[in-house]
C-alpha positions in Angstrom: 0.0 0.0 0.0 1.6 3.3 -1.1 -0.9 5.8 0.3 -4.3 5.7 2.0 -7.3 7.6 0.6 -8.2 11.1 1.8 -10.1 10.9 5.1 -13.0 12.9 3.6 -13.4 10.1 1.0 -13.4 7.4 3.7 -16.2 9.2 5.5 -18.6 8.2 2.7 -17.2 4.8 1.8 -14.9 1.9 2.5 -11.4 1.5 1.1 -10.7 -1.3 -1.4 -8.2 -1.9 -4.2 -9.0 -2.4 -7.9 -5.7 -3.8 -9.1 -2.2 -4.7 -7.9 0.6 -3.2 -10.1 3.3 -5.7 -9.0 1.1 -8.8 -9.1 2.8 -10.1 -12.2 1.3 -11.1 -15.5 -2.5 -11.2 -15.5 -2.6 -13.6 -18.4 -3.6 -17.1 -17.6 -1.9 -20.2 -19.1 -5.1 -21.0 -21.0 -5.3 -17.6 -22.7 -7.7 -15.9 -20.2 -7.1 -13.1 -17.8 -6.9 -12.9 -14.0 -8.1 -10.3 -11.6 -6.9 -10.0 -7.9 -9.8 -10.4 -5.5 -7.7 -10.4 -2.2 -4.3 -9.2 -1.1 -2.2 -9.5 2.0 -1.3 -6.4 4.0 0.7 -7.3 7.1 -1.2 -10.0 8.9 -4.5 -9.0 7.4 -6.3 -10.2 4.2 -7.6 -7.1 2.3 -10.7 -7.5 0.1 -10.7 -6.0 -3.4 -13.3 -3.6 -4.8 -15.2 -6.6 -6.4 -15.4 -8.5 -3.1 -16.4 -5.4 -1.2 -19.1 -4.5 -3.7 -20.6 -8.0 -3.7 -20.5 -8.3 0.1 -22.2 -4.9 0.4 -24.9 -5.8 -2.2 -25.6 -9.1 -0.5 -25.7 -7.6 3.0 -22.8 -9.8 4.2 -20.3 -8.4 6.7 -16.7 -8.8 5.8 -16.1 -11.0 8.9 -18.4 -13.6 7.3 -16.4 -13.7 4.1 -14.3 -16.9 4.1 -11.1 -17.3 2.0 -9.7 -20.8 1.4 -6.4 -21.3 -0.5 -4.4 -24.4 -1.5 -2.9 -26.6 -0.1 -5.5 -26.4 2.7 -8.1 -27.1 0.0 -7.9 -28.6 -3.5 -9.3 -25.5 -5.2 -9.2 -22.0 -3.9 -12.5 -20.3 -3.1 -14.0 -17.2 -1.6 -17.4 -17.6 0.1 -19.4 -14.4 0.6 -21.9 -15.7 3.2 -24.4 -18.0 1.6 -24.8 -15.6 -1.4 -21.7 -16.3 -3.6 -18.9 -18.8 -4.0 -16.1 -17.6 -6.2 -13.4 -19.9 -7.6 -9.9 -18.5 -7.3 -6.3 -19.7 -7.9 -3.6 -20.1 -5.3 -2.8 -16.3 -5.6 -6.3 -15.2 -4.8 -7.1 -14.3 -8.4 -10.4 -14.9 -10.3 -10.4 -15.8 -13.9 -12.2 -13.4 -16.2 -14.5 -15.8 -18.1 -14.6 -14.7 -21.7 -17.7 -16.7 -22.8 -20.1 -15.9 -19.9 -22.8 -14.3 -22.0 -21.3 -10.8 -22.3 -20.5 -10.1 -26.0 -20.0 -7.5 -28.6 -22.7 -6.2 -30.8 -24.2 -2.7 -30.5 -23.2 0.5 -32.4 -20.6 1.3 -29.7 -18.9 -2.0 -30.2 -20.1 -3.6 -26.9 -23.4 -5.0 -25.8 -23.6 -6.4 -22.3 -26.2 -8.6 -20.6 -26.2 -6.1 -17.7 -28.0 -2.7 -18.0 -25.7 0.3 -19.0 -26.7 3.9 -18.5 -24.9 6.8 -20.3 -23.9 9.9 -18.3 -25.3 11.9 -21.3 -28.8 10.4 -20.8 -28.6 11.0 -17.0 -27.8 14.6 -17.7 -31.0 15.0 -19.7 -33.3 13.8 -16.9 -35.6 16.5 -15.5 -35.9 18.3 -18.8 -39.4 19.3 -19.8 -38.8 19.2 -23.6 -41.1 16.7 -25.3 -38.3 15.5 -27.7 -36.0 14.8 -24.8 -38.8 12.9 -23.0 -39.3 10.6 -26.0 -35.5 10.1 -26.2 -35.4 9.1 -22.5 -38.4 6.7 -22.9 -36.2 4.2 -24.7 -33.8 3.9 -21.8 -36.4 4.1 -19.0 -35.9 0.4 -18.2 -32.2 0.9 -17.6 -33.0 3.9 -15.4 -35.4 1.7 -13.3 -32.8 -0.9 -12.9 -30.6 1.6 -10.9 -33.0 1.1 -8.0 -32.2 -2.6 -7.6 -28.9 -3.4 -9.3 -25.4 -2.9 -8.1 -24.1 0.3 -9.9 -20.5 0.6 -11.0 -19.2 4.0 -11.9 -15.9 4.4 -13.7 -14.0 5.9 -16.6 -14.6 4.3 -20.0 -12.7 6.5 -22.3 -10.7 5.2 -25.2 -7.4 5.8 -23.4 -8.7 3.8 -20.5 -9.4 0.6 -22.6 -6.2 -1.4 -22.1 -7.4 -4.9 -21.1 -7.5 -7.4 -24.0 -9.7 -10.5 -24.2 -9.4 -12.9 -27.1 -13.1 -12.9 -28.0 -13.4 -9.1 -28.2 -12.2 -6.9 -31.1 -11.5 -4.0 -28.8 -9.9 -3.7 -25.3 -11.9 -3.2 -22.1 -11.5 -0.4 -19.6 -10.7 -1.3 -16.0 -14.3 -0.3 -15.1 -15.6 -2.8 -17.6 -13.3 -5.6 -16.3 -14.6 -5.0 -12.8 -18.2 -4.9 -13.9 -17.7 -8.1 -15.9 -16.2 -9.9 -12.9 -19.1 -8.7 -10.6 -21.8 -9.7 -13.2 -20.2 -13.2 -13.6 -20.1 -13.8 -9.8 -23.7 -12.6 -9.4 -24.9 -14.9 -12.2 -22.7 -17.8 -11.1 -21.9 -18.6 -14.7 -18.2 -19.4 -14.7 -18.5 -20.7 -18.2 -15.5 -21.7 -20.3 -15.2 -23.2 -23.8 -13.7 -26.6 -24.2 -9.9 -26.3 -24.9 -9.0 -26.3 -28.6 -7.8 -29.9 -28.6 -11.1 -31.0 -27.0 -13.2 -29.3 -29.8 -10.9 -30.8 -32.4 -11.1 -34.3 -30.9 -14.9 -34.1 -30.9 -15.0 -33.2 -34.6 -12.6 -36.1 -35.4 -14.8 -38.5 -33.4 -17.9 -37.4 -35.3 -16.1 -37.9 -38.6 -15.1 -41.5 -37.6 -18.7 -42.1 -36.4 -19.9 -40.9 -39.8 -17.6 -43.3 -41.6 -18.9 -46.3 -39.6 -22.5 -45.1 -40.2 -22.2 -45.0 -44.0 -21.1 -48.6 -44.1 -24.7 -49.4 -43.2 -27.8 -48.9 -45.3 -28.9 -45.3 -45.8 -31.8 -45.7 -43.4 -29.5 -47.0 -40.7 -27.1 -44.1 -41.4 -29.9 -41.6 -40.8 -30.9 -43.4 -37.6 -27.2 -43.4 -36.5 -26.9 -39.7 -37.2 -30.0 -38.8 -35.1 -28.8 -41.0 -32.2 -25.3 -39.6 -32.4 -26.7 -36.1 -32.3 -28.7 -36.8 -29.1 -25.7 -38.7 -27.6 -23.4 -35.8 -28.3 -25.6 -33.2 -26.7 -26.3 -35.4 -23.7 -22.6 -35.8 -23.2 -22.0 -32.1 -23.6 -24.7 -31.3 -21.0 -23.1 -33.8 -18.5 -19.7 -32.2 -19.0 -21.2 -28.7 -18.7 -23.0 -29.5 -15.4 -19.9 -31.0 -13.9 -17.3 -28.5 -15.1 -19.2 -25.5 -16.6 -17.2 -26.1 -19.8 -19.1 -25.6 -23.0 -18.4 -26.0 -26.7 -20.2 -24.1 -29.6 -22.8 -26.5 -31.0 -22.8 -25.1 -34.6 -19.9 -27.3 -36.0 -21.1 -30.7 -34.5 -24.7 -30.0 -35.3 -23.7 -29.1 -38.9 -21.8 -32.4 -39.3 -24.7 -34.5 -38.0 -27.2 -32.6 -40.3 -24.7 -33.1 -43.2 -24.8 -36.9 -42.5 -28.6 -36.9 -42.7 -28.6 -34.9 -46.0 -26.0 -37.1 -47.6 -27.8 -40.3 -46.5 -31.0 -39.0 -48.1 -29.5 -37.7 -51.4 -26.7 -40.3 -52.1 -27.6 -43.7 -53.6 -27.7 -46.6 -51.2 -24.8 -49.0 -52.0 -26.6 -52.0 -50.5 -29.6 -51.5 -52.8 -27.3 -51.0 -55.8 -25.5 -54.3 -54.9 -28.8 -56.1 -54.6 -30.0 -54.8 -57.9 -26.8 -55.8 -59.6 -27.2 -59.4 -58.3 -30.7 -59.5 -59.4 -29.8 -58.5 -63.0 -27.0 -61.1 -63.3 -28.3 -64.4 -65.0 -28.0 -67.4 -62.7 -25.9 -70.3 -63.8 -23.8 -68.2 -66.2 -20.0 -68.1 -65.8 -18.6 -64.7 -66.8 -15.4 -65.2 -68.7 -12.4 -63.0 -67.9 -11.6 -60.2 -70.4 -8.5 -62.0 -71.6 -10.5 -65.1 -72.5 -13.0 -63.1 -74.5 -10.3 -61.4 -76.4 
């Protein structure tokens, strides 16, 4: 700790850190990012802004926040009363989950699942102009959410956006990173994609499955494709419920649908073979080409 906040600021709030400059590289080995949730100051464990905000929102005193780190436990965890259970690593850091339902999309380049209120819109409230009232009507739902949601206020200028995530085309500001972490904890959706080798292996298994299926008749190949589709999604759901790891369903679904289309359109080799046998006269020995010559 370099310096404590001004006493006048502490009169209206509690102190908490948002980042640790000397905490090392925030990049995780699997390509994600890490954010510090706790720190040690002397013999005390200091909560971060994220932990403080979540505890205040849940109405849980800090003396009821429990921190467990390896090797005492297999996996690190922060328990905020009965409200939240946050997975952390041995250094007290939470992974920023890139595929937790917060994606890009709107005209500003970022569309979040949590409400976002512009300071420009807030400045227009209270105006009596009819045009401004119609403009504010479209964001009324976001205004109403301020009464019940945890509100994060921070700088989000272009020069503040320095945090990179692989699934976003633009960097995030520190305020957005903190907000994303809070939203993830509140939802409990610590969702990750399967690793690349896992997704590649699933595609190879489906291709091998298709090769076996097309050795059968076309009707059986269709039945195999349908059963394989249900089996794949059942296995995916089991993995998801146990590990919260998910894989995009577009590629495997497309492969199974392609199997069905090919089985419908392509000729059935078993029927063609039966037809050829039926057209061959019985009791006739077919001479080799050399003998005919």
